[in-house]
TIVO-2410 file (N, C-alpha, C; in nm, 3 decimals):
# residues 178
REC num residu      c1      c2      c3 atome chaine
REC   1      M  10.701   8.178  11.722     N      A
REC   1      M  10.703   8.307  11.657    CA      A
REC   1      M  10.588   8.320  11.558     C      A
REC   2      Q  10.556   8.211  11.487     N      A
REC   2      Q  10.447   8.219  11.390    CA      A
REC   2      Q  10.313   8.244  11.458     C      A
REC   3      S  10.291   8.183  11.578     N      A
REC   3      S  10.165   8.211  11.646    CA      A
REC   3      S  10.158   8.357  11.688     C      A
REC   4      F  10.272   8.414  11.722     N      A
REC   4      F  10.276   8.556  11.756    CA      A
REC   4      F  10.235   8.638  11.635     C      A
REC   5      L  10.286   8.605  11.518     N      A
REC   5      L  10.252   8.679  11.396    CA      A
REC   5      L  10.104   8.665  11.362     C      A
REC   6      R  10.050   8.546  11.380     N      A
REC   6      R   9.907   8.527  11.356    CA      A
REC   6      R   9.825   8.610  11.454     C      A
REC   7      Y   9.869   8.615  11.579     N      A
REC   7      Y   9.802   8.694  11.681    CA      A
REC   7      Y   9.804   8.843  11.643     C      A
REC   8      I   9.919   8.892  11.600     N      A
REC   8      I   9.932   9.032  11.560    CA      A
REC   8      I   9.841   9.060  11.440     C      A
REC   9      T   9.840   8.969  11.344     N      A
REC   9      T   9.754   8.986  11.227    CA      A
REC   9      T   9.608   8.991  11.268     C      A
REC  10      L   9.566   8.900  11.356     N      A
REC  10      L   9.429   8.896  11.403    CA      A
REC  10      L   9.394   9.027  11.472     C      A
REC  11      L   9.482   9.075  11.559     N      A
REC  11      L   9.457   9.203  11.626    CA      A
REC  11      L   9.441   9.316  11.526     C      A
REC  12      S   9.526   9.317  11.423     N      A
REC  12      S   9.517   9.425  11.324    CA      A
REC  12      S   9.385   9.419  11.250     C      A
REC  13      L   9.332   9.300  11.226     N      A
REC  13      L   9.205   9.287  11.156    CA      A
REC  13      L   9.088   9.330  11.244     C      A
REC  14      I   9.098   9.300  11.373     N      A
REC  14      I   8.991   9.336  11.466    CA      A
REC  14      I   8.988   9.486  11.491     C      A
REC  15      F   9.106   9.546  11.510     N      A
REC  15      F   9.110   9.686  11.548    CA      A
REC  15      F   9.131   9.782  11.432     C      A
REC  16      A   9.142   9.732  11.309     N      A
REC  16      A   9.164   9.818  11.193    CA      A
REC  16      A   9.060   9.929  11.183     C      A
REC  17      P   8.930   9.898  11.200     N      A
REC  17      P   8.831  10.006  11.187    CA      A
REC  17      P   8.842  10.112  11.296     C      A
REC  18      L   8.903  10.077  11.409     N      A
REC  18      L   8.912  10.170  11.521    CA      A
REC  18      L   9.041  10.250  11.521     C      A
REC  19      A   9.141  10.204  11.450     N      A
REC  19      A   9.272  10.267  11.454    CA      A
REC  19      A   9.283  10.376  11.348     C      A
REC  20      S   9.367  10.475  11.379     N      A
REC  20      S   9.396  10.578  11.280    CA      A
REC  20      S   9.490  10.521  11.176     C      A
REC  21      K   9.503  10.590  11.064     N      A
REC  21      K   9.593  10.545  10.957    CA      A
REC  21      K   9.737  10.534  11.010     C      A
REC  22      A   9.780  10.629  11.091     N      A
REC  22      A   9.916  10.626  11.146    CA      A
REC  22      A   9.936  10.505  11.237     C      A
REC  23      Q   9.834  10.476  11.320     N      A
REC  23      Q   9.844  10.360  11.408    CA      A
REC  23      Q   9.850  10.231  11.327     C      A
REC  24      M   9.769  10.222  11.222     N      A
REC  24      M   9.770  10.102  11.138    CA      A
REC  24      M   9.905  10.085  11.070     C      A
REC  25      S   9.964  10.197  11.027     N      A
REC  25      S  10.094  10.192  10.962    CA      A
REC  25      S  10.198  10.138  11.060     C      A
REC  26      D  10.192  10.187  11.185     N      A
REC  26      D  10.286  10.139  11.286    CA      A
REC  26      D  10.268   9.990  11.312     C      A
REC  27      L  10.143   9.945  11.326     N      A
REC  27      L  10.116   9.803  11.350    CA      A
REC  27      L  10.161   9.720  11.231     C      A
REC  28      S  10.134   9.772  11.112     N      A
REC  28      S  10.173   9.701  10.991    CA      A
REC  28      S  10.325   9.686  10.984     C      A
REC  29      E  10.397   9.790  11.020     N      A
REC  29      E  10.544   9.783  11.017    CA      A
REC  29      E  10.596   9.682  11.117     C      A
REC  30      V  10.535   9.675  11.235     N      A
REC  30      V  10.576   9.577  11.336    CA      A
REC  30      V  10.556   9.436  11.280     C      A
REC  31      F  10.439   9.413  11.218     N      A
REC  31      F  10.410   9.282  11.160    CA      A
REC  31      F  10.508   9.249  11.049     C      A
REC  32      I  10.533   9.343  10.960     N      A
REC  32      I  10.622   9.319  10.847    CA      A
REC  32      I  10.764   9.293  10.898     C      A
REC  33      D  10.812   9.376  10.990     N      A
REC  33      D  10.947   9.358  11.041    CA      A
REC  33      D  10.962   9.223  11.110     C      A
REC  34      A  10.860   9.183  11.187     N      A
REC  34      A  10.867   9.055  11.256    CA      A
REC  34      A  10.868   8.940  11.157     C      A
REC  35      E  10.790   8.954  11.049     N      A
REC  35      E  10.783   8.845  10.952    CA      A
REC  35      E  10.915   8.826  10.880     C      A
REC  36      V  10.986   8.934  10.854     N      A
REC  36      V  11.113   8.924  10.784    CA      A
REC  36      V  11.214   8.843  10.864     C      A
REC  37      V  11.205   8.852  10.997     N      A
REC  37      V  11.297   8.780  11.084    CA      A
REC  37      V  11.269   8.631  11.086     C      A
REC  38      V  11.142   8.594  11.069     N      A
REC  38      V  11.104   8.453  11.076    CA      A
REC  38      V  11.153   8.378  10.954     C      A
REC  39      E  11.215   8.264  10.978     N      A
REC  39      E  11.255   8.178  10.868    CA      A
REC  39      E  11.176   8.050  10.880     C      A
REC  40      D  11.081   8.034  10.790     N      A
REC  40      D  10.996   7.917  10.793    CA      A
REC  40      D  11.049   7.816  10.694     C      A
REC  41      T  11.115   7.714  10.742     N      A
REC  41      T  11.178   7.616  10.655    CA      A
REC  41      T  11.076   7.521  10.593     C      A
REC  42      D  10.951   7.524  10.640     N      A
REC  42      D  10.847   7.439  10.583    CA      A
REC  42      D  10.787   7.498  10.456     C      A
REC  43      Q  10.812   7.624  10.428     N      A
REC  43      Q  10.752   7.689  10.312    CA      A
REC  43      Q  10.832   7.664  10.186     C      A
REC  44      T  10.761   7.640  10.077     N      A
REC  44      T  10.825   7.631   9.947    CA      A
REC  44      T  10.864   7.773   9.904     C      A
REC  45      P  10.954   7.788   9.807     N      A
REC  45      P  10.987   7.923   9.759    CA      A
REC  45      P  10.863   7.999   9.710     C      A
REC  46      A  10.770   7.930   9.643     N      A
REC  46      A  10.648   7.996   9.594    CA      A
REC  46      A  10.563   8.046   9.710     C      A
REC  47      A  10.548   7.963   9.814     N      A
REC  47      A  10.469   8.002   9.931    CA      A
REC  47      A  10.536   8.118  10.005     C      A
REC  48      S  10.668   8.114  10.012     N      A
REC  48      S  10.742   8.221  10.077    CA      A
REC  48      S  10.723   8.353  10.000     C      A
REC  49      F  10.727   8.344   9.868     N      A
REC  49      F  10.708   8.463   9.786    CA      A
REC  49      F  10.565   8.517   9.802     C      A
REC  50      A  10.467   8.426   9.807     N      A
REC  50      A  10.329   8.468   9.829    CA      A
REC  50      A  10.316   8.540   9.963     C      A
REC  51      S  10.386   8.491  10.065     N      A
REC  51      S  10.384   8.557  10.196    CA      A
REC  51      S  10.439   8.698  10.188     C      A
REC  52      T  10.540   8.717  10.107     N      A
REC  52      T  10.599   8.850  10.089    CA      A
REC  52      T  10.499   8.943  10.020     C      A
REC  53      I  10.430   8.893   9.920     N      A
REC  53      I  10.329   8.974   9.850    CA      A
REC  53      I  10.216   9.010   9.945     C      A
REC  54      I  10.171   8.915  10.025     N      A
REC  54      I  10.064   8.940  10.120    CA      A
REC  54      I  10.108   9.041  10.226     C      A
REC  55      A  10.231   9.029  10.272     N      A
REC  55      A  10.283   9.125  10.370    CA      A
REC  55      A  10.281   9.266  10.312     C      A
REC  56      E  10.317   9.278  10.186     N      A
REC  56      E  10.312   9.409  10.119    CA      A
REC  56      E  10.168   9.460  10.117     C      A
REC  57      A  10.075   9.375  10.080     N      A
REC  57      A   9.933   9.414  10.074    CA      A
REC  57      A   9.883   9.458  10.212     C      A
REC  58      M   9.923   9.388  10.316     N      A
REC  58      M   9.877   9.418  10.452    CA      A
REC  58      M   9.922   9.556  10.501     C      A
REC  59      K  10.026   9.609  10.440     N      A
REC  59      K  10.072   9.744  10.478    CA      A
REC  59      K   9.965   9.849  10.454     C      A
REC  60      Y   9.870   9.818  10.366     N      A
REC  60      Y   9.772   9.917  10.325    CA      A
REC  60      Y   9.635   9.897  10.390     C      A
REC  61      L   9.628   9.808  10.491     N      A
REC  61      L   9.502   9.793  10.564    CA      A
REC  61      L   9.455   9.928  10.614     C      A
REC  62      G   9.329   9.957  10.594     N      A
REC  62      G   9.274  10.084  10.640    CA      A
REC  62      G   9.285  10.198  10.541     C      A
REC  63      T   9.358  10.178  10.431     N      A
REC  63      T   9.367  10.283  10.329    CA      A
REC  63      T   9.227  10.308  10.274     C      A
REC  64      P   9.189  10.433  10.258     N      A
REC  64      P   9.052  10.461  10.213    CA      A
REC  64      P   9.024  10.415  10.070     C      A
REC  65      Y   8.896  10.389  10.043     N      A
REC  65      Y   8.851  10.354   9.909    CA      A
REC  65      Y   8.841  10.483   9.828     C      A
REC  66      R   8.883  10.473   9.704     N      A
REC  66      R   8.865  10.585   9.610    CA      A
REC  66      R   8.838  10.524   9.473     C      A
REC  67      W   8.724  10.560   9.413     N      A
REC  67      W   8.689  10.508   9.281    CA      A
REC  67      W   8.799  10.546   9.183     C      A
REC  68      G   8.853  10.448   9.112     N      A
REC  68      G   8.962  10.472   9.018    CA      A
REC  68      G   9.097  10.490   9.087     C      A
REC  69      G   9.100  10.474   9.220     N      A
REC  69      G   9.224  10.495   9.295    CA      A
REC  69      G   9.326  10.386   9.270     C      A
REC  70      K   9.450  10.428   9.255     N      A
REC  70      K   9.556  10.331   9.225    CA      A
REC  70      K   9.684  10.356   9.301     C      A
REC  71      N   9.674  10.427   9.414     N      A
REC  71      N   9.792  10.452   9.496    CA      A
REC  71      N   9.751  10.459   9.643     C      A
REC  72      P   9.849  10.463   9.733     N      A
REC  72      P   9.817  10.461   9.876    CA      A
REC  72      P   9.734  10.579   9.926     C      A
REC  73      G   9.711  10.679   9.843     N      A
REC  73      G   9.619  10.787   9.881    CA      A
REC  73      G   9.475  10.740   9.878     C      A
REC  74      G   9.448  10.631   9.808     N      A
REC  74      G   9.315  10.573   9.796    CA      A
REC  74      G   9.314  10.472   9.684     C      A
REC  75      F   9.252  10.358   9.708     N      A
REC  75      F   9.248  10.249   9.610    CA      A
REC  75      F   9.105  10.210   9.577     C      A
REC  76      D   9.084  10.168   9.452     N      A
REC  76      D   8.968  10.085   9.423    CA      A
REC  76      D   9.021   9.942   9.420     C      A
REC  77      C   8.935   9.844   9.399     N      A
REC  77      C   8.979   9.704   9.413    CA      A
REC  77      C   9.088   9.667   9.314     C      A
REC  78      A   9.068   9.697   9.187     N      A
REC  78      A   9.167   9.659   9.085    CA      A
REC  78      A   9.294   9.742   9.100     C      A
REC  79      G   9.279   9.868   9.136     N      A
REC  79      G   9.396   9.953   9.157    CA      A
REC  79      G   9.483   9.902   9.271     C      A
REC  80      F   9.418   9.850   9.375     N      A
REC  80      F   9.491   9.795   9.489    CA      A
REC  80      F   9.573   9.673   9.448     C      A
REC  81      V   9.507   9.576   9.384     N      A
REC  81      V   9.576   9.453   9.341    CA      A
REC  81      V   9.688   9.488   9.243     C      A
REC  82      R   9.659   9.578   9.152     N      A
REC  82      R   9.759   9.621   9.053    CA      A
REC  82      R   9.880   9.684   9.122     C      A
REC  83      Y   9.853   9.770   9.219     N      A
REC  83      Y   9.961   9.839   9.291    CA      A
REC  83      Y  10.049   9.738   9.366     C      A
REC  84      V   9.986   9.647   9.439     N      A
REC  84      V  10.063   9.549   9.518    CA      A
REC  84      V  10.153   9.467   9.426     C      A
REC  85      Y  10.098   9.413   9.320     N      A
REC  85      Y  10.178   9.331   9.230    CA      A
REC  85      Y  10.283   9.414   9.156     C      A
REC  86      S  10.257   9.541   9.132     N      A
REC  86      S  10.357   9.626   9.063    CA      A
REC  86      S  10.482   9.643   9.148     C      A
REC  87      R  10.468   9.631   9.280     N      A
REC  87      R  10.582   9.641   9.371    CA      A
REC  87      R  10.681   9.526   9.349     C      A
REC  88      F  10.635   9.423   9.277     N      A
REC  88      F  10.718   9.305   9.249    CA      A
REC  88      F  10.743   9.289   9.099     C      A
REC  89      G  10.718   9.396   9.025     N      A
REC  89      G  10.752   9.397   8.883    CA      A
REC  89      G  10.647   9.344   8.788     C      A
REC  90      L  10.527   9.314   8.836     N      A
REC  90      L  10.422   9.264   8.747    CA      A
REC  90      L  10.319   9.374   8.723     C      A
REC  91      T  10.298   9.408   8.597     N      A
REC  91      T  10.199   9.508   8.562    CA      A
REC  91      T  10.069   9.437   8.522     C      A
REC  92      L   9.966   9.462   8.599     N      A
REC  92      L   9.834   9.407   8.570    CA      A
REC  92      L   9.746   9.515   8.508     C      A
REC  93      S   9.641   9.472   8.442     N      A
REC  93      S   9.544   9.564   8.384    CA      A
REC  93      S   9.478   9.647   8.493     C      A
REC  94      P   9.419   9.761   8.454     N      A
REC  94      P   9.358   9.847   8.555    CA      A
REC  94      P   9.215   9.811   8.596     C      A
REC  95      S   9.157   9.703   8.539     N      A
REC  95      S   9.020   9.669   8.577    CA      A
REC  95      S   9.011   9.523   8.621     C      A
REC  96      A   8.915   9.495   8.708     N      A
REC  96      A   8.895   9.358   8.757    CA      A
REC  96      A   8.862   9.261   8.643     C      A
REC  97      P   8.771   9.294   8.549     N      A
REC  97      P   8.743   9.199   8.441    CA      A
REC  97      P   8.868   9.166   8.359     C      A
REC  98      S   8.950   9.266   8.332     N      A
REC  98      S   9.073   9.242   8.256    CA      A
REC  98      S   9.172   9.158   8.335     C      A
REC  99      Q   9.186   9.185   8.464     N      A
REC  99      Q   9.278   9.109   8.548    CA      A
REC  99      Q   9.239   8.961   8.553     C      A
REC 100      S   9.110   8.934   8.545     N      A
REC 100      S   9.065   8.793   8.551    CA      A
REC 100      S   9.113   8.712   8.431     C      A
REC 101      K   9.152   8.780   8.325     N      A
REC 101      K   9.198   8.712   8.203    CA      A
REC 101      K   9.350   8.703   8.193     C      A
REC 102      E   9.420   8.759   8.292     N      A
REC 102      E   9.566   8.766   8.284    CA      A
REC 102      E   9.640   8.648   8.345     C      A
REC 103      G   9.571   8.571   8.422     N      A
REC 103      G   9.638   8.459   8.488    CA      A
REC 103      G   9.580   8.326   8.445     C      A
REC 104      V   9.628   8.222   8.510     N      A
REC 104      V   9.579   8.087   8.486    CA      A
REC 104      V   9.453   8.068   8.570     C      A
REC 105      R   9.343   8.031   8.507     N      A
REC 105      R   9.218   8.007   8.579    CA      A
REC 105      R   9.234   7.890   8.675     C      A
REC 106      L   9.170   7.902   8.790     N      A
REC 106      L   9.179   7.800   8.895    CA      A
REC 106      L   9.041   7.755   8.939     C      A
REC 107      K   9.034   7.631   8.982     N      A
REC 107      K   8.915   7.585   9.051    CA      A
REC 107      K   8.927   7.638   9.193     C      A
REC 108      R   8.815   7.652   9.259     N      A
REC 108      R   8.815   7.706   9.395    CA      A
REC 108      R   8.904   7.624   9.488     C      A
REC 109      E   8.906   7.492   9.471     N      A
REC 109      E   8.986   7.406   9.559    CA      A
REC 109      E   9.135   7.415   9.528     C      A
REC 110      E   9.174   7.482   9.421     N      A
REC 110      E   9.315   7.499   9.386    CA      A
REC 110      E   9.374   7.630   9.440     C      A
REC 111      L   9.292   7.710   9.505     N      A
REC 111      L   9.338   7.840   9.554    CA      A
REC 111      L   9.456   7.829   9.649     C      A
REC 112      A   9.544   7.928   9.641     N      A
REC 112      A   9.659   7.939   9.732    CA      A
REC 112      A   9.679   8.087   9.762     C      A
REC 113      P   9.746   8.118   9.871     N      A
REC 113      P   9.776   8.259   9.899    CA      A
REC 113      P   9.848   8.323   9.780     C      A
REC 114      G   9.809   8.447   9.752     N      A
REC 114      G   9.866   8.521   9.640    CA      A
REC 114      G   9.779   8.518   9.516     C      A
REC 115      D   9.682   8.426   9.510     N      A
REC 115      D   9.592   8.418   9.395    CA      A
REC 115      D   9.491   8.532   9.398     C      A
REC 116      L   9.430   8.558   9.284     N      A
REC 116      L   9.328   8.662   9.273    CA      A
REC 116      L   9.191   8.596   9.267     C      A
REC 117      V   9.096   8.655   9.338     N      A
REC 117      V   8.958   8.607   9.336    CA      A
REC 117      V   8.868   8.718   9.285     C      A
REC 118      F   8.767   8.679   9.208     N      A
REC 118      F   8.681   8.776   9.140    CA      A
REC 118      F   8.535   8.754   9.177     C      A
REC 119      Y   8.466   8.866   9.190     N      A
REC 119      Y   8.327   8.866   9.235    CA      A
REC 119      Y   8.241   8.950   9.143     C      A
REC 120      G   8.112   8.917   9.144     N      A
REC 120      G   8.015   8.999   9.073    CA      A
REC 120      G   8.004   9.133   9.143     C      A
REC 121      G   7.971   9.233   9.067     N      A
REC 121      G   7.958   9.368   9.123    CA      A
REC 121      G   7.830   9.384   9.203     C      A
REC 122      S   7.815   9.499   9.265     N      A
REC 122      S   7.698   9.523   9.349    CA      A
REC 122      S   7.571   9.538   9.265     C      A
REC 123      R   7.584   9.587   9.142     N      A
REC 123      R   7.466   9.604   9.056    CA      A
REC 123      R   7.440   9.479   8.971     C      A
REC 124      N   7.545   9.422   8.914     N      A
REC 124      N   7.531   9.305   8.829    CA      A
REC 124      N   7.616   9.194   8.888     C      A
REC 125      T   7.552   9.102   8.957     N      A
REC 125      T   7.627   8.998   9.027    CA      A
REC 125      T   7.680   8.890   8.934     C      A
REC 126      K   7.643   8.892   8.807     N      A
REC 126      K   7.690   8.791   8.710    CA      A
REC 126      K   7.817   8.836   8.636     C      A
REC 127      A   7.845   8.965   8.635     N      A
REC 127      A   7.962   9.019   8.566    CA      A
REC 127      A   8.069   9.056   8.668     C      A
REC 128      I   8.194   9.028   8.636     N      A
REC 128      I   8.304   9.060   8.729    CA      A
REC 128      I   8.308   9.210   8.755     C      A
REC 129      G   8.305   9.242   8.883     N      A
REC 129      G   8.308   9.382   8.924    CA      A
REC 129      G   8.398   9.406   9.043     C      A
REC 130      H   8.463   9.301   9.093     N      A
REC 130      H   8.545   9.316   9.213    CA      A
REC 130      H   8.655   9.211   9.214     C      A
REC 131      V   8.771   9.248   9.270     N      A
REC 131      V   8.884   9.156   9.280    CA      A
REC 131      V   8.949   9.170   9.417     C      A
REC 132      G   9.002   9.058   9.466     N      A
REC 132      G   9.076   9.057   9.592    CA      A
REC 132      G   9.195   8.963   9.579     C      A
REC 133      L   9.284   8.971   9.676     N      A
REC 133      L   9.407   8.892   9.680    CA      A
REC 133      L   9.397   8.793   9.795     C      A
REC 134      V   9.405   8.664   9.766     N      A
REC 134      V   9.391   8.560   9.869    CA      A
REC 134      V   9.507   8.569   9.968     C      A
REC 135      T   9.472   8.569  10.097     N      A
REC 135      T   9.573   8.576  10.202    CA      A
REC 135      T   9.588   8.444  10.277     C      A
REC 136      E   9.479   8.367  10.281     N      A
REC 136      E   9.479   8.244  10.360    CA      A
REC 136      E   9.374   8.150  10.304     C      A
REC 137      V   9.406   8.022  10.301     N      A
REC 137      V   9.312   7.922  10.250    CA      A
REC 137      V   9.286   7.819  10.358     C      A
REC 138      G   9.158   7.800  10.389     N      A
REC 138      G   9.117   7.698  10.484    CA      A
REC 138      G   9.050   7.583  10.411     C      A
REC 139      E   8.996   7.491  10.487     N      A
REC 139      E   8.934   7.374  10.426    CA      A
REC 139      E   8.811   7.410  10.343     C      A
REC 140      D   8.725   7.495  10.396     N      A
REC 140      D   8.601   7.530  10.327    CA      A
REC 140      D   8.587   7.679  10.299     C      A
REC 141      S   8.693   7.754  10.318     N      A
REC 141      S   8.685   7.898  10.298    CA      A
REC 141      S   8.824   7.955  10.271     C      A
REC 142      F   8.826   8.081  10.236     N      A
REC 142      F   8.953   8.151  10.220    CA      A
REC 142      F   8.932   8.296  10.262     C      A
REC 143      K   9.042   8.361  10.295     N      A
REC 143      K   9.039   8.503  10.329    CA      A
REC 143      K   9.110   8.578  10.217     C      A
REC 144      F   9.068   8.701  10.197     N      A
REC 144      F   9.129   8.782  10.093    CA      A
REC 144      F   9.133   8.927  10.136     C      A
REC 145      I   9.236   8.997  10.091     N      A
REC 145      I   9.250   9.140  10.119    CA      A
REC 145      I   9.207   9.212   9.992     C      A
REC 146      H   9.134   9.321  10.012     N      A
REC 146      H   9.079   9.394   9.897    CA      A
REC 146      H   9.041   9.536   9.938     C      A
REC 147      A   9.021   9.618   9.838     N      A
REC 147      A   8.973   9.754   9.862    CA      A
REC 147      A   8.822   9.752   9.845     C      A
REC 148      S   8.752   9.756   9.956     N      A
REC 148      S   8.605   9.759   9.953    CA      A
REC 148      S   8.560   9.904   9.969     C      A
REC 149      N   8.431   9.926   9.966     N      A
REC 149      N   8.383  10.063   9.980    CA      A
REC 149      N   8.414  10.123  10.116     C      A
REC 150      T   8.460  10.042  10.211     N      A
REC 150      T   8.501  10.094  10.342    CA      A
REC 150      T   8.653  10.106  10.354     C      A
REC 151      G   8.725  10.076  10.247     N      A
REC 151      G   8.870  10.083  10.248    CA      A
REC 151      G   8.933   9.945  10.239     C      A
REC 152      V   9.064   9.940  10.245     N      A
REC 152      V   9.135   9.813  10.234    CA      A
REC 152      V   9.112   9.733  10.361     C      A
REC 153      R   9.065   9.610  10.343     N      A
REC 153      R   9.035   9.523  10.457    CA      A
REC 153      R   9.047   9.378  10.415     C      A
REC 154      V   9.040   9.290  10.513     N      A
REC 154      V   9.040   9.146  10.488    CA      A
REC 154      V   8.898   9.095  10.509     C      A
REC 155      S   8.852   9.014  10.414     N      A
REC 155      S   8.719   8.954  10.424    CA      A
REC 155      S   8.731   8.803  10.408     C      A
REC 156      C   8.622   8.734  10.437     N      A
REC 156      C   8.620   8.589  10.427    CA      A
REC 156      C   8.519   8.547  10.319     C      A
REC 157      S   8.554   8.443  10.248     N      A
REC 157      S   8.469   8.394  10.140    CA      A
REC 157      S   8.332   8.347  10.188     C      A
REC 158      T   8.319   8.321  10.316     N      A
REC 158      T   8.191   8.273  10.369    CA      A
REC 158      T   8.096   8.387  10.407     C      A
REC 159      E   8.142   8.511  10.402     N      A
REC 159      E   8.053   8.624  10.428    CA      A
REC 159      E   7.943   8.622  10.321     C      A
REC 160      P   7.819   8.635  10.361     N      A
REC 160      P   7.708   8.621  10.266    CA      A
REC 160      P   7.723   8.706  10.138     C      A
REC 161      Y   7.767   8.829  10.151     N      A
REC 161      Y   7.782   8.916  10.034    CA      A
REC 161      Y   7.877   8.855   9.933     C      A
REC 162      Y   7.993   8.808   9.979     N      A
REC 162      Y   8.094   8.753   9.887    CA      A
REC 162      Y   8.061   8.610   9.845     C      A
REC 163      K   8.003   8.533   9.935     N      A
REC 163      K   7.966   8.395   9.902    CA      A
REC 163      K   7.871   8.393   9.782     C      A
REC 164      A   7.775   8.485   9.780     N      A
REC 164      A   7.675   8.490   9.673    CA      A
REC 164      A   7.731   8.545   9.541     C      A
REC 165      R   7.844   8.616   9.546     N      A
REC 165      R   7.894   8.684   9.427    CA      A
REC 165      R   8.022   8.624   9.367     C      A
REC 166      Y   8.077   8.520   9.428     N      A
REC 166      Y   8.201   8.461   9.377    CA      A
REC 166      Y   8.183   8.415   9.233     C      A
REC 167      I   8.279   8.451   9.146     N      A
REC 167      I   8.272   8.410   9.006    CA      A
REC 167      I   8.388   8.318   8.969     C      A
REC 168      C   8.512   8.360   8.994     N      A
REC 168      C   8.626   8.279   8.952    CA      A
REC 168      C   8.753   8.324   9.024     C      A
REC 169      A   8.862   8.254   8.993     N      A
REC 169      A   8.993   8.287   9.050    CA      A
REC 169      A   9.099   8.262   8.945     C      A
REC 170      C   9.213   8.329   8.960     N      A
REC 170      C   9.325   8.303   8.870    CA      A
REC 170      C   9.457   8.324   8.945     C      A
REC 171      R   9.562   8.269   8.888     N      A
REC 171      R   9.696   8.278   8.946    CA      A
REC 171      R   9.783   8.362   8.854     C      A
REC 172      V   9.834   8.472   8.909     N      A
REC 172      V   9.926   8.559   8.833    CA      A
REC 172      V  10.066   8.556   8.895     C      A
REC 173      I  10.077   8.504   9.016     N      A
REC 173      I  10.203   8.508   9.090    CA      A
REC 173      I  10.316   8.440   9.012     C      A
REC 174      D  10.282   8.341   8.930     N      A
REC 174      D  10.386   8.271   8.852    CA      A
REC 174      D  10.446   8.359   8.743     C      A
REC 175      K  10.379   8.470   8.712     N      A
REC 175      K  10.428   8.561   8.609    CA      A
REC 175      K  10.535   8.657   8.663     C      A
REC 176      V  10.547   8.663   8.796     N      A
REC 176      V  10.644   8.753   8.859    CA      A
REC 176      V  10.781   8.687   8.857     C      A
REC 177      Q  10.882   8.763   8.815     N      A
REC 177      Q  11.019   8.712   8.818    CA      A
REC 177      Q  11.071   8.722   8.960     C      A
REC 178      Q  11.096   8.607   9.023     N      A
REC 178      Q  11.141   8.606   9.163    CA      A
REC 178      Q  11.291   8.613   9.172     C      A
***
């Protein structure tokens, strides 16, 4: 069942730019409903909770970018992360630089799903200007969901744009009352 869920997730990432918002919503609901049925006994409670947060974030794949946006009508990066975490009772600041100070700082090798990653902006690559939510961690890379200028999507830390702009990461998930 888990390979099926990974397959569905992969398909949603590949076809997200081609699908309409309604189609993405339908695909997202299928993925979310299927995930709720799966009981993964290998997951710790923290990992399971992170999966729930990520599933919530994935519902908004394809949502358009809107500067200052903080709801499903359109998100900017910090508004998106803030909105997702607010669904679980955690209120984060409205800006990426402020959000970077709200959690426990992490080394890159300490990253886990649910953590926040911060990047330099397009104009000033040394100052925090972008935030994303880690969805998956590999040996030498991680994936994160974020509101980019093309809308909510999943990107990889090895993409040249993000690789050059990575600044830091923090963990806020421990602040949520589970």
